[in-house]
N, C-alpha and C positions, 0 to 999 in steps of 0.2 A: 485611432487604433487600427491595426491590421493583424489578422491571425493567419498563421501558416499551419494548416491542419494536415497531419500525416497519418495514413492508414497503412500499417505494416502487416504483411502476411508472411510468416516465417515457414520455411519448409519443414516437413515432419522430421528431417534429420537434425534440426536445430534443437538442442536441449533447452530446458527451462533455465538452466544456469547461464547459458550463452545468451539467451533472449534477455534475461534480467540484466546481465552485464552490459549488453548493447544499450539498453534503455538507460542504465545508470551513467554510462560514458556519454551518451547523447545529452543527458541532463547536465553533466559537468562541462561538456563542450559549449552548450548554449549559454550557460551561466557565466562561463569564463570570458565570454566576448564583451560583456557589459552593454550589449545592444538590445537585449530582450528585457521587457518589463514584466514578463510572465512566462512560465513554462510548466507543463504538467504532462503526465502520461498515465494511461490506464490499460490494464489487460482486458481484452474482450471477454464479456460474460456470455458464455455459450447458452443458447436456447434451443429447444428441440426443433423449432422451425428452421434453424440454420442448416439442418441436414438437407433440406430441400431448396435452399436458397439458390437463385440463379445469379451468377457473377461472383466476384471475389468477396469472401467473408474474411475480414481482417483478424489477426491475432492480437494486435495491440494498436492503440491510437495515441498520438502525441500532438501537442499544440504549443506553438511558439507565438508569443505576442510581442509586437514592436509598436513604437509610438506612431510610425507612419510608413508608407511604402518605400521611401528612400532609405530608411534605416533597415527595413527588411531586405532591400536589394543589397545593401552593404554586407549584411549578415550572410546572404546567399553566395556572395563572391569571396568570402574570407578563405584564405588558404587552409586554416584549421578546420573549417566546415568540410572542405573537399578531401582533406586528409583523413578525417573521421570516416567519411563515406567509403573512400578507397580502401582503407584498412579493413573495415568490416565486410565489404564486398568480397575481399580476398579470403575471408575466413568462414563465412556462413552464407547460406542461400536464402534470399528473401525477395519479395516484391514490395513495392511501395507506390502508393497513390497519394496525391496531395492537392490542396486547393488553398489559394490566398483569398481572404474575405474579411469583411468587417465583423466584429462580434455579433453573434446571432441570438444569444439567450437573454441579453439585457441584464445580466447579473450585476448588481451594484458594486462599485469599486470598493465599498466598505464591507463587503461580504464575499471575499475571495475563497476559492477552493484551494486548500493547502495540501502539499505532499510532503511527508516527513519519512525519513528512513533512518533506522538505528540498527546497529549490529554489535555482536559480541562473539568472541572466540570461546568455545566451550571445550574443555579437556575431557570429553566423554564421547563414546561412539554415537553415530547419528541415530541408531536404533533406540538408544536410551533417551536421547533428546526428543525424538519423534513420539515415543510413548507418553511423555509428559505433555506434549502439545495437544495430542488428540484426546487426552483425558480432561475434557472441559469441566466436568464436575469437580475435578481435583484442584481447579484454580482457586477455590475458596480456601484451600489448605496452604497454598504456596504464595499467593498474591495478597499481601496484607490488606489493601483496600477492598478486596472482593469478599463480601460477607456471605453470599449464598449463590449457588448455581443450580438451576433445575432444568434437566434435559427434557424438552417437550416432544422432540421428534428426532429419530436417528436412523441412518442407513449406512452401508459401507462407504458411501460417497458424500454424505452430508449430515449435519447436525443443526437443530434449531433449539436454542436454549435461552432461558430468562436469567439474567444476571442482576444481582443486587450489589451495588458498589458504593463505597463512601467516596464522594467527590467533594473535596474542600470542606469536609465536615458535614456535608449533607448526604442523606441516603437517596441515591438515584437507582432506578430500575429500567432496564430495556431488554428487548428481545433481539438476538443476533442469529443470523444464518451463517453456517460455516460449511463451505464446499471443500471436500477433502480429496486431494490428489496424492494418494499413498505412493504411487510409483515415483513421483518427483519430490515427495515430501514437502508439499506446499498446501497450506490451508488458506483459502480466500474467504474473508469474512465481510459481512456488511450488516449494519443494524436495520432491522425491519421496523422496530419501534424505538424511538429515540429518547435520550435523556432531555430534560427541559430546554437546555440551550443549544442542543445539537440539531442541525438541519440535515447533515449527511455525515456518515462515518463508515469507512470501509478500509480494507487493506489486506495484507498478507503476512502470514508466518512462513518463513522458508528455512529449512534445515539442510545445509549443504555440507556433505562429507569432505573433509580435508585430508583424510587418512583413516586408518582403522580406529584411532582413539581420539580424534579431534573433529569438531563440527563448527562451522560458521553459521551462527543463528542470526537471521535478519527479520526485523519487524518493520512493516511499512504502514503508514496511515494516509488516507485521503479524506479530508474532513472540511466541513464548513459549518459555521454557526447558523442557528435558526433565524429565519427572516423576522425582522422587527414588526411589531404591531403597535401602532400609535407611537413609534419612535423607541419602543422598548422591546428587548428580548427577554422572554420569560417574565415579563411584567416589571423588571427591575434593572436591567442592564442596557446601556446604549449599545448599538452594533459594534462599536470599537472596543468597548469593555468585554462584550461577549466573545469577540474574536480573540482578544488577548488572553482571556481566561481559558478558552479552549486550547489555544496553542500551548499555554503553560501546563495544562493538565496532560496533554499528549506527550510533551517533553518529559515531564516528571514521571509519568506512569510507564513510558517506554523504557527508560533507564532502569526503573525499579523492576518491571516485569522481566526484562532480559536478564537482569541480575538474579532474580528469583529462579528462573529456569536453569541458569548456569550453576547456581549453588546446589539446587536439587539434583541435577544430572550428575555433577561431579561427585556428589556425596553417595550416589547410588550406583555409579559405574563400577563394574566388577574389578577393573584394574586399579581402582582407587580404594579398594577395600569394601565396597558396597556389594549388594546383590540385586538381581532383577527378578 
């Protein structure tokens, strides 16, 4: 295996929407080639120490994985790869650094990190959708699997909450941190305390205005099952079973959660007969 790791630094003039579209199209370009056995990207999680860092602090990181160096070389020489780069270089300003290397973390092949993205068009103003997203305690009212949400900590830019959720008929509880970017209407979340089969869970809610009365709502997940102990995850599932179960839950809940926000927003939007 060989990894091609990219660190991107987008100029301040680049909007979050353009950044996210760049990464989405990068993902589509990589996957369409059929040469990659793995691809993922993440947004840089800003820490206070980054203010004083010397050198380039990236905005996002992406990694392409191929079976061998020859396959990676073929990918790097594809016309579609260079067309993607040329197209975006003409539209936005960014710097990129990269390195080719073997896998570093030793993550087992049966416990991969997954990226999932789901979206829905909401016929309601972005402000209505955003109000629903930031009201984390209201999730228990609109998301059927969510039984209770307790806000533990809150500021204008973050929330920490404990959620109690029905997962496949079992009551699970975890603590999540949500970093709130009100200017760009993006909530970046990650679990600080996980459900029994979860090793990592994070992602974003993004509310993108398409006009005065329409919003594109995007929900992303980056997730991995918990590492097995004595061959079992949570004492009962094989790594493969845990991975499949987690992927199924993310798929089912993503569709349900987006649908719930859409229904609630459209019912309360002033133009649809509702009030705010």
